[in-house]
One Martini backbone bead per residue (centre of mass of N, CA, C, O) as a GRO file, in nm:
protein
  106
    1MET     BB    1  -2.048   6.595   1.887
    2SER     BB    2  -2.354   6.512   1.840
    3LYS     BB    3  -2.643   6.645   1.695
    4ASP     BB    4  -2.840   6.408   1.846
    5ILE     BB    5  -2.826   6.440   2.166
    6TRP     BB    6  -3.121   6.548   2.224
    7LYS     BB    7  -3.270   6.264   2.195
    8LYS     BB    8  -3.227   6.182   2.502
    9LYS     BB    9  -3.491   6.354   2.594
   10LEU     BB   10  -3.657   6.140   2.497
   11THR     BB   11  -3.942   5.940   2.515
   12PRO     BB   12  -4.162   5.691   2.467
   13PHE     BB   13  -4.397   5.900   2.428
   14ASP     BB   14  -4.272   6.047   2.189
   15ALA     BB   15  -4.265   5.804   2.002
   16ALA     BB   16  -4.571   5.745   2.020
   17LEU     BB   17  -4.661   6.011   1.899
   18CYS     BB   18  -4.534   5.974   1.620
   19ARG     BB   19  -4.681   5.704   1.556
   20MET     BB   20  -4.965   5.818   1.575
   21VAL     BB   21  -4.941   6.027   1.350
   22GLU     BB   22  -4.868   5.825   1.130
   23SER     BB   23  -5.134   5.657   1.151
   24LEU     BB   24  -5.325   5.904   1.084
   25THR     BB   25  -5.167   6.026   0.812
   26GLY     BB   26  -4.935   5.844   0.651
   27HIS     BB   27  -4.682   6.003   0.767
   28ASP     BB   28  -4.389   6.085   0.845
   29THR     BB   29  -4.259   6.128   1.194
   30GLU     BB   30  -4.027   6.364   1.329
   31PRO     BB   31  -3.833   6.485   1.555
   32CYS     BB   32  -3.742   6.831   1.630
   33LEU     BB   33  -3.544   7.077   1.711
   34GLY     BB   34  -3.675   7.384   1.889
   35GLY     BB   35  -3.486   7.391   2.148
   36LYS     BB   36  -3.375   7.354   2.460
   37ASP     BB   37  -3.697   7.261   2.572
   38GLU     BB   38  -3.773   7.157   2.269
   39TYR     BB   39  -3.996   7.018   2.029
   40PHE     BB   40  -4.099   6.911   1.695
   41ILE     BB   41  -4.381   6.851   1.482
   42VAL     BB   42  -4.506   6.737   1.165
   43ILE     BB   43  -4.831   6.773   1.027
   44ASP     BB   44  -4.962   6.598   0.755
   45TYR     BB   45  -5.273   6.705   0.564
   46SER     BB   46  -5.284   6.648   0.242
   47ASP     BB   47  -5.515   6.415   0.248
   48HIS     BB   48  -5.702   6.653   0.431
   49PRO     BB   49  -5.759   6.968   0.334
   50ASN     BB   50  -6.107   6.962   0.369
   51ASP     BB   51  -6.086   6.845   0.695
   52PRO     BB   52  -6.126   6.987   0.996
   53ASP     BB   53  -6.217   6.751   1.177
   54TRP     BB   54  -5.973   6.572   1.138
   55LEU     BB   55  -5.758   6.774   1.234
   56ASN     BB   56  -5.879   6.822   1.518
   57ALA     BB   57  -5.850   6.528   1.609
   58VAL     BB   58  -5.543   6.511   1.586
   59LEU     BB   59  -5.476   6.755   1.771
   60SER     BB   60  -5.620   6.642   2.021
   61ALA     BB   61  -5.446   6.391   2.047
   62VAL     BB   62  -5.178   6.538   2.084
   63GLN     BB   63  -5.256   6.710   2.330
   64GLY     BB   64  -5.335   6.469   2.511
   65HIS     BB   65  -5.058   6.327   2.502
   66ALA     BB   66  -4.881   6.579   2.602
   67GLY     BB   67  -5.026   6.778   2.765
   68ASP     BB   68  -4.836   7.010   2.951
   69ARG     BB   69  -4.615   7.003   2.707
   70TYR     BB   70  -4.778   7.170   2.543
   71ILE     BB   71  -4.748   7.474   2.353
   72SER     BB   72  -4.790   7.475   2.020
   73GLN     BB   73  -4.938   7.590   1.701
   74THR     BB   74  -4.882   7.587   1.333
   75ASP     BB   75  -5.041   7.682   1.042
   76ASP     BB   76  -5.000   7.572   0.685
   77PRO     BB   77  -5.219   7.582   0.425
   78ASP     BB   78  -5.027   7.561   0.174
   79THR     BB   79  -4.883   7.273   0.288
   80HIS     BB   80  -5.047   7.106   0.493
   81GLN     BB   81  -4.924   7.206   0.788
   82VAL     BB   82  -4.839   7.126   1.131
   83VAL     BB   83  -4.677   7.281   1.403
   84VAL     BB   84  -4.564   7.112   1.702
   85HIS     BB   85  -4.495   7.209   2.033
   86ILE     BB   86  -4.274   7.038   2.276
   87ARG     BB   87  -4.185   6.958   2.580
   88PHE     BB   88  -3.965   6.837   2.766
   89ASP     BB   89  -3.921   6.595   2.998
   90LYS     BB   90  -3.816   6.651   3.325
   91ASP     BB   91  -3.967   6.381   3.442
   92ARG     BB   92  -3.847   6.066   3.347
   93THR     BB   93  -3.979   5.873   3.580
   94LEU     BB   94  -4.264   5.976   3.484
   95TYR     BB   95  -4.567   5.882   3.348
   96PRO     BB   96  -4.886   5.953   3.288
   97MET     BB   97  -5.004   5.690   3.417
   98GLN     BB   98  -4.853   5.714   3.686
   99ILE     BB   99  -4.969   5.987   3.771
  100VAL     BB  100  -5.265   5.905   3.779
  101VAL     BB  101  -5.234   5.681   3.988
  102GLU     BB  102  -5.107   5.856   4.215
  103LYS     BB  103  -5.349   6.053   4.242
  104LYS     BB  104  -5.560   5.834   4.325
  105VAL     BB  105  -5.405   5.735   4.581
  106ALA     BB  106  -5.362   6.023   4.735
   0.00000   0.00000   0.00000
């Protein structure tokens, strides 16, 4: 069995999250297996080490994109990286925009 079988749990929104972080940081961002029910991404802010407003904006964007799947984040100021843990989407049939539309209709 392939070591990357867990990647089947990722959704298009997880891929979009990684691409968003790449566009904001200028550094490659790949999801990594963080446990049975979660993955993590590493946000490299080495190009903005002394700009806490920039980092907070990136982290806010990540938290907003992940919604209630966001678990936690850990900052390592020595390497200028933040590790963000995100739960796998249990209901892969609905995506955030669909959920918002359904709540407005209901």
